[in-house]
TIMARTI-299305 format. One line per 8 residues: number of its first residue (from 0); their letters; for each residue x, y, z of C-alpha. Coordinates in steps of 0.05 Angstrom, whole numbers. Example, Ala and Ser with C-alpha at 12.3 -4.5 7.8 and 13.67 -1.06 7.14 Angstrom:
BEGIN
0	AS	246,-90,156  273,-21,143 $
END
This chain:
BEGIN
0	MAATLDTS	-161,-397,445  -116,-336,452  -134,-332,527  -102,-399,542  -42,-392,497  25,-386,533  55,-332,490  123,-339,525 $
8	TLQTAEAV	133,-402,483  129,-363,419  202,-348,404  206,-359,329  167,-339,267  148,-411,256  118,-416,326  77,-352,314 $
16	WLALAALE	50,-378,248  30,-444,281  -6,-405,335  -41,-359,285  -62,-418,242  -97,-449,302  -136,-386,318  -200,-362,285 $
24	KGPQRAAL	-192,-305,236  -206,-237,263  -204,-213,336  -166,-274,363  -109,-264,315  -110,-189,324  -104,-197,399  -43,-242,392 $
32	LEDSRIRN	-8,-191,347  -21,-134,395  42,-159,431  97,-122,393  148,-176,410  105,-229,376  87,-184,317  161,-168,306 $
40	LILNSGAF	175,-243,297  134,-243,233  145,-170,213  162,-152,142  162,-87,104  125,-69,41  134,-8,-4  97,31,-56 $
48	VTISAGTI	105,95,-97  50,144,-116  67,178,-182  35,244,-199  39,301,-249  16,374,-247  19,431,-198  -32,468,-155 $
56	DQAGQTLK	-72,524,-187  -65,580,-136  -120,619,-170  -172,566,-155  -230,589,-111  -242,521,-79  -194,466,-60  -222,424,-116 $
64	EKMAPVSI	-206,479,-166  -137,488,-137  -123,413,-143  -153,406,-213  -87,405,-251  -58,349,-208  -67,276,-230  -41,211,-202 $
72	LQTHRLRT	-25,146,-236  -74,93,-210  -69,18,-220  -126,-32,-225  -104,-92,-185  -118,-166,-198  -111,-226,-152  -111,-300,-168 $
80	LRNTGEVI	-144,-339,-111  -96,-393,-88  -150,-445,-72  -193,-439,-134  -148,-405,-186  -203,-354,-198  -179,-285,-221  -214,-228,-185 $
88	LDGRGTFG	-211,-152,-183  -170,-131,-123  -181,-56,-117  -146,7,-140  -77,26,-120  -7,42,-143  58,5,-157  84,-33,-96 $
96	GLSERSRP	85,-97,-57  117,-138,-2  192,-135,8  231,-196,-13  278,-210,44  337,-258,46  328,-320,89  377,-364,128 $
104	GENLAARI	403,-419,85  397,-383,19  472,-389,10  453,-459,-13  435,-425,-79  510,-429,-93  514,-504,-84  552,-548,-134 $
112	DMPLKKLL	505,-568,-190  551,-589,-247  578,-658,-268  638,-680,-227  682,-688,-288  670,-616,-309  680,-592,-237  748,-627,-233 $
120	EKTVDEYI	771,-590,-295  765,-524,-259  809,-490,-208  778,-465,-144  785,-393,-168  751,-411,-234  694,-445,-198  683,-385,-153 $
128	EEVIKPKL	683,-337,-212  642,-379,-260  593,-413,-214  588,-385,-143  590,-310,-158  538,-312,-214  491,-351,-168  501,-302,-111 $
136	MALVTLRD	491,-243,-157  427,-273,-183  404,-279,-110  421,-205,-98  375,-183,-154  317,-221,-122  326,-197,-50  312,-125,-29 $
144	DLTADAQG	358,-128,31  421,-150,-6  468,-106,-46  534,-118,-82  591,-71,-98  633,-70,-162  679,-123,-134  621,-170,-120 $
152	KITLVTDI	621,-162,-45  551,-175,-19  524,-135,40  461,-146,82  421,-81,84  385,-66,149  363,6,137  287,2,127 $
160	DEIGRTTA	285,62,81  338,34,34  301,-33,33  236,3,20  262,42,-39  290,-21,-70  224,-56,-59  184,0,-91 $
168	ARETTEEA	231,2,-150  231,-73,-160  155,-77,-155  148,-19,-204  193,-56,-253  157,-122,-245  86,-93,-249  96,-40,-301 $
176	AGNLELDI	146,-75,-346  127,-147,-329  52,-149,-319  34,-91,-365  93,-95,-414  104,-19,-409  168,13,-433  189,44,-367 $
184	QRFARELG	262,64,-382  244,136,-396  201,141,-334  256,109,-292  303,163,-314  251,217,-300  241,190,-229  315,187,-217 $
192	MVRQTMRT	322,111,-222  384,74,-244  380,5,-275  424,-50,-244  417,-119,-276  346,-142,-259  336,-89,-206  317,-16,-209 $
200	IFNESALS	338,25,-149  306,92,-133  351,151,-125  337,180,-56  336,252,-81  280,236,-131  228,212,-82  198,240,-18 $
208	KVPLQSVK	181,191,37  111,188,67  110,184,143  75,118,156  113,94,217  49,79,257  15,38,203  1,-36,214 $
216	DDNFVINI	-19,-70,149  -38,-135,184  -106,-146,151  -83,-205,109  -53,-245,166  -110,-228,213  -172,-235,168  -153,-271,104 $
224	WDGDLANP	-94,-319,112  -120,-391,111  -65,-418,156  -25,-450,100  44,-457,132  76,-469,65  55,-398,46  61,-358,111 $
232	AYAVTPQG	33,-288,119  67,-229,151  52,-168,194  72,-109,151  95,-38,164  94,-5,95  143,46,67  110,98,22 $
240	YLGSLAKD	140,147,-28  117,204,-73  146,214,-142  130,267,-194  136,261,-270  137,314,-323  69,319,-357  92,291,-424 $
248	AFGEMVSQ	126,230,-392  66,219,-347  19,224,-406  59,174,-446  60,124,-389  -15,133,-379  -28,124,-453  8,58,-453 $
256	GKKKLSEN	-25,36,-389  -96,54,-412  -86,14,-476  -67,-47,-434  -125,-34,-387  -174,-34,-445  -146,-99,-473  -145,-134,-405 $
264	KVLFENNR	-216,-113,-388  -239,-152,-450  -198,-211,-427  -225,-206,-356  -297,-208,-382  -287,-263,-434  -226,-305,-417  -198,-285,-350 $
272	DRLKGNEM	-159,-349,-342  -107,-317,-388  -95,-266,-333  -77,-317,-280  -17,-295,-240  -22,-222,-264  -25,-170,-209  -46,-113,-254 $
280	LGIEDVAL	-105,-103,-301  -77,-36,-324  -66,36,-304  -100,103,-316  -95,175,-294  -143,200,-241  -150,271,-214  -120,272,-144 $
288	FDALKQWG	-184,303,-117  -227,247,-147  -181,193,-120  -196,219,-49  -267,193,-59  -245,121,-69  -254,92,0  -321,73,31 $
296	HKNDTGKR	-359,44,-28  -402,-16,-9  -425,-75,-51  -492,-111,-46  -468,-152,13  -447,-91,53  -373,-104,44  -323,-57,12 $
304	DLSQDYRY	-331,-52,-64  -261,-64,-91  -283,-48,-162  -284,25,-140  -242,30,-76  -168,29,-61  -145,-39,-37  -99,-14,18 $
312	PHEWLTLW	-115,42,67  -44,68,72  -42,79,-3  -108,118,1  -87,159,62  -22,175,25  -65,213,-26  -89,258,31 $
320	YNAQQLLC	-17,269,52  0,285,-21  -56,336,-22  -33,365,45  38,374,18  11,410,-44  -40,454,-9  -8,473,57 $
328	ATGTPEEK	62,445,65  87,507,101  27,521,145  22,511,220  -8,445,244  -73,482,260  -75,513,190  -62,445,159 $
336	AAVMTQLA	-118,415,200  -167,469,177  -149,458,104  -154,382,110  -222,386,144  -246,433,89  -219,384,37  -257,326,69 $
344	QEVQSSVI	-321,368,66  -310,386,-7  -295,314,-26  -358,288,9  -400,343,-24  -373,322,-91  -391,249,-77  -462,270,-61 $
352	AEAQNSGT	-469,313,-124  -444,256,-168  -492,206,-136  -551,253,-144  -535,263,-217  -531,188,-229  -590,170,-186  -549,128,-137 $
360	VPHNIDIA	-537,130,-62  -474,167,-41  -423,132,3  -387,167,60  -312,174,53  -293,125,107  -232,159,138  -241,127,206 $
368	GALVQMNG	-248,58,174  -182,68,139  -149,89,205  -177,28,240  -151,-19,186  -82,15,191  -85,3,266  -85,-72,254 $
376	GKAGAAED	-161,-76,249  -171,-53,320  -226,-2,334  -229,35,400  -220,102,432  -205,161,387  -138,169,423  -116,102,394 $
384	LNKFDTDF	-120,132,324  -87,199,338  -18,172,322  -34,178,248  -46,253,257  22,257,291  55,220,233  27,271,183 $
392	GLPAGTFI	45,332,227  -28,346,245  -59,362,313  -86,301,349  -157,285,327  -153,316,258  -170,254,218  -229,238,264 $
400	AMHRAAEK	-252,310,256  -247,302,181  -290,239,183  -341,273,228  -344,335,183  -355,293,121  -407,251,157  -445,315,176 $
408	ILTDAGYQ	-445,337,103  -477,270,86  -529,270,141  -547,342,128  -563,321,56  -611,269,83  -568,206,76  -545,156,128 $
416	PASPLAGY	-471,139,128  -455,66,112  -394,71,158  -414,118,214  -361,143,262  -400,113,320  -385,45,292  -311,56,304 $
424	IPPPPSGT	-307,103,364  -350,83,424  -389,139,457  -359,170,520  -381,143,588  -445,172,616  -434,242,642  -369,251,603 $
432	PGPAPA	-372,306,550  -362,280,479  -314,309,428  -328,378,402  -361,380,334  -317,396,275 $
END
């Protein structure tokens, strides 16, 4: 149990993984990773890029009308279960993934692996040029924290933003060109990318960074990882980016991605084994306003429905940041909060209208649930979640106010929220006034 574990003995990543593997999934693991020193021992970064097209219609009367011209590129994720080999849907999202970091001992990739006779025929300089350098350069293309100059000098990168941009670009290349076989060269140029051997590196001026410094994407290591030490899991602090494409380039990429999505849906229904190892089913364009609805769906077992929801909370919350930047980038924090709360109300109202038209039960957009998951899965006092407001330049409590406002829209329409705020934020002690209504 975590209560009897002497955490002072945990000094290496291997020791932390052993301790986590011995703990039950859920609160016990979360409690151990609350210690930042321990979490940092298994910390990695991930990165993703949200690609959009279109601009705000200032003549729109509602926020939905203003946002109508703006679309985002949305991926349909796949996952192959390690234990069974089954291919499953793994939620909506965007291009991105875990950073590939260099590890101690990887210089062994340059070990001698040719017949002795052939080796003896070479000078030391020839061996370095013909064998060692190519091996090291191949390693550079696979690791997001290594870079090489024109002379072949390899440098270890420590700047988290530079690593993040490299990760986002590599994952975009692997998923779009690899999994989906899309021709991304044109889109790479549009986004300000430059091709280098197997790697695509984002040009810093082409992308804007999303402030996610408080996010803990630790759900996998806390709730899912099966303790397999041969395939360790990491605590993750993601790096997010926004990129914009011209409409014709965006449309061309979506056209290619939709074709692949249609083909792969047929495979998924009839012969999904052929999709083993693929991370993407396909891509499509979705109105930014509509994408804001995609968190909070429940399946028949009461768990999140990943056939309709985003897989990762930080990718979904980034859409709200994208909307904030489009609608009120120059406003005061209080003006931004008012716009974002109105947006939450409009999004929830739209969810209800669609459900009533289709004869289904509307879900509540589960903003608080996303915040809790980004907080390492830990619920608690509202103050624990205010750091995400600060990251986005909003007054403390804005996101909770947005959840509360959307929840009121739902209850006023006669529905009960599947993910009520009370399930995340405990009521104040007796005699203590609660938070003001939105």
